[in-house]
Phi, psi and omega in degrees: 000131181251135180227043186299332182272003187251131171255138182233131177273138178229127179136213180206118180277171191274115167293141183301126173068036186302333183283352183262112181268133174260122188258149173259125183270117179264069190247015177207156181296340180266357183277148177206167175222149182216150178229126188251138182197171170250141183290144178254012186207163170254357177289142183302139175279130184243344183205154179235154185256152173212150173228113180272132180256344173197167180185079182288162177066203182289329185066118184289185180265139181236168174232132172249137185213164176254121185233168173276178182240133183275183185295339179269001181082017180250167175303137182273358176082359181255116180282134184293172182056047178054038177088005185251000177278066184207170176212124177258124190216153174284128185305323183289349180275349176281151184282126182295131176059028173219157176291128174245130177263129182246119183283132180287148177301319173225142177288164180237121176276119190240175176255149181297129181079007181296135178281122185225166171216145172265127183240129174248128182210163179293146177240303182198167180099169179288129180224128179198194183294341180248356182226087186196186172220153173252138178234153180289124175266311177228161181268358180224167175242169179072206184258005183282183179116153189277346186230147168252345172207126006302163176210174180240161179211151171253144185240147174220113181055037175086359178259123187252140177240123182291145179255142177282152174107181181282119183292138170271116175201162178200144173219152186232145164258190180292342187232349189211153178252144178227161177103208179229065181280063183277134185270333182172181182271150176245128171246121184236113176272145169237144181200187181275004184249252191299315178232100186277341189208140179212144180184219185230139166264132186211160168216149184230151175051049175295141182093353178251165177239124181162189183224165177203174172234164173259113180283314181201165177232145180235132178230148179262125178248135174281320176215149171229152181261133183295154175060038177237168178244131173252133179240126176256127186233138173261126185245148175279135169087163182240007178284160182301328183260010182279104182232021177285118182278132177261331180197155177203158179207144180259154175221125177278124184295341177293343180275357185271130178269132178047073191288355181285123181047077185224146171277128179249132178264131174244109183263117182289130183248013177294141180229117359280162172292142182294139177277126181253151184261136173304138175087341177281159182258140179221171172229148170230128188213157180247138178228165175217139181277000187260156179283344179292144180283125166256125192255117176259157182231157179194213182211165177235157174235165182288314180227154183302326181295336178294338177297338183300333181284351186251162185307128177068004168050225183281001178271011183211097187221166184294139175221131182224160172200160180246039180099346179248234180286160178277148169243123181256139181235105185289349180255012180225153175207137171283152168289107190208149175217139172247138182260117182270141174218180180050045185280122179228115174272137172294159183305121180074007187273359184262358189288335184243030181299131175242118181278326174198000000 
């Protein structure tokens, strides 16, 4: 199968303000929080995610559950698995400022695309303005963010108000993670010193046979320094010592408009562009020869398996170096995308494509 005329993006671009968490305050018996989504699998859901940002005092006991969605788009009040797709837990036992996975009493066998919601609500114990917990509702603030659905909502006495931004939620089967279980923001400086180069280690279409090229790469920068040069390089291999360059392109920072928190495109101009093999590992990274910090941004997760819920999963992770060997971090990723082109599947080679 030939797809020469098709460009495909691989990676994850920057939702506006990803580092700013909007919290839901669980400070009353009538308070609740909910996250709405459609299932991406038919495998039974066995665990749900939560991220607590504070919890003064003893912190009461809460219940998290998987529920259906009513005609108004709110939780229908019926807990799945005959009332057993839930977990009742002491708020203080969750890890502060990290994703905590809570195993359901009974798993829930679901339908593909089924509309569901994760509901967090009070269960027992003293709860008030000084004895409660805050949990992350969305990963952004304001009206920005890439999605309007899935979404998050805060509840008061059963009345739900939708929150703007990228919802923080996560669900697991026995083998895979789904959702956006992001633990926090990543700030990555590059300079001529400690970290000269940063980017992504990636592989695409594992299980398929064929070739493709990288047309361009996009990285999100929080700040850039004027009158500097940024170089984006495509490298062969995924080993720590693999530094053979296949293609590279420079970008003058003076050409960037409004450089604060911006996506920068690096278009490879090598002719011909190198043909890359499906399933092989490569790196694409940005460097600068100057001592000034150029600041790139991304995100972190608690465990490498949490990457599975995000585009391209564990096949797209942070890679850095200071002029020598590469250091790979499976729990971090820059906001980065590579654009694939000249995609050619060998005959019969597309049947077992694995995207993540």
